[in-house]
Structures are given as C-alpha cells and as structure tokens.
C-alpha positions, 0 to 999 in steps of 0.5 A: 858504359851507357849514358844516364838518360834524363827527362826534364819537366819544368814549366819555365821555358828559359830555365828548362832549355838552359839546364838541358843544354848544361846537362847535355854537355856532360859526357855521361848524360843524355837528354832524352827531352824536356817538357813543360807539362805533366801530360807531355812528360807522361807521353814521353815516358811511354815512348822512351827509356828514361833513367831519371826524371828531373821535375820541378815541384810547382808545375803551374796547375799541377804539383810534382808530387801529383806527377810522381803518382801519375808516373808510377801508376803509368808503370814508370820504374825509373828514378825521380829527382825533384829540382825546386826553388823550395818545398815545405817539410810536409811537401818534401816528406810526401814526395819521398814517401811517394818514391822520389829519389831526392830533392835538389834546390835550385840555388845549388851549382850545376856541378852539384846537380851533376853530382846529385844525378849521378848519386841518384842513378847509382841507387842512392838518395840526394836530399838538400841540407835545407830540406833535411833541416826543415824535416828534422825540425818538424820531427823534433817538434813532434817527437813521433819516435825515440829512435834517434836517442839510440844513436851515438855521437859518432853514428850521428856524425856519419849519418850527417855525412851520408845526408850530405852525399859524402863518400866514406873517405870524405866523411872520415876526413870531415870527422877526423877518423879512419875510413875503416872506422866510418865503414864500421859505424855505417854497419852499426847504423844498418844493424840498428835501423835494419836496412842494407843500403845508404839509400834506405838509411836516408829514407828511414832516418827522415821518416822515423826521426833519426835526423836531429837538429844538428843536421 
C-alpha cells in the first residue's frame, strides 16, 4: 500500500519540525516536506505529489483559508486538514466551504492526529468537537433552517458519533444498540439529507443546521 504523503505548513519552526518527526515515524505516512510560508508550500505542491496538506490557520501575514483558495486555484486536488490552536465558528465554516477536509485542534494527542489523517485520507472528514460546538451554537442562534427538527433521537445520536469520527461498531457500543441498527439509521440519514457518504453528511450537517446543541 502506498504511504500517505504529507506536507506540513506552519510558521512555528519548533512545532513544525517536531510534528514532522512524529508523523514520519508512522509506517503509513511519508513526510514530503514542511514549510513556514504559503509560497513555499505552493511551490512544493507544484513539484511533488501530496496527498494531504496539514496547515495552520494563523500563518503570520496569511490565513490558512487564503492558502486553501490559492492551492485550489493552482490546481491542487488533494486533501487539506487544518491543524490549529483555535478558529472561530465563521472561520471554521469558511474553511470547510472552501474545501478543507477537517479541522484538528492542537490540544489533541499525536495518536488522535494520526487517526484524523487516516480518516481524511480515506475520504472522510474530521472536525474537532469544540469546533462543532461553536458552529452548532451559531446555527442554533440563527435558526437558518429547520432540517434538524426532522431528525429522531437515534439519528442525532448516530450523527454525533460520526462527528466524533467513530466507526459504526463504536457508535453502536456508545449508544447501546447493534451495529446493524446503526447502519440502518445511517441509511435513513443519507435518505433524509440526500447524500451518499459520511463525509457529505458531516458537511451538510454543519452547513444546513442538522447539528444541535447536544453535539
């Protein structure tokens, strides 16, 4: 199996170099490089095949969202995972709308980061629970759409598990039902939201106010 090729963009040298060494020790990861500025990262994207860009939101004079736009305009089709100390609900929403595959907060462990990278590489999304809560609170206050009222309690429980990055088996254990029941509920969520994948479900939940305060 081909390793997951990573590029790290962060303007803090000590953090960047330490994280690069940690990730390089994972057998299925390959560090293609690490950069301190957006122009350096864009140049590397043009030279190398990168599966996932790991980028901070605060890049000094630039923001991670600006880099996402620049990378897409330059033709980069891979994944982008924000690794940040914190972002507002608006900043998080913009990053996801621009095409970020997730938002990971730096207070989490290296083991959790490795899990998030693998999840994103598989085509899913990773959004930290604190970020979800911020976005859900804002959605609740605005009440832009009433779709969330269509969800049953079981559907909300399964949705929360998906936000946490849990497998169907883990969700089943968490809420005390069979794995088959979780799969059936997931299909109901797909039908209600008219999506076909867990990744699409997360995105539509955040953007169309399926998320609730319980998240």
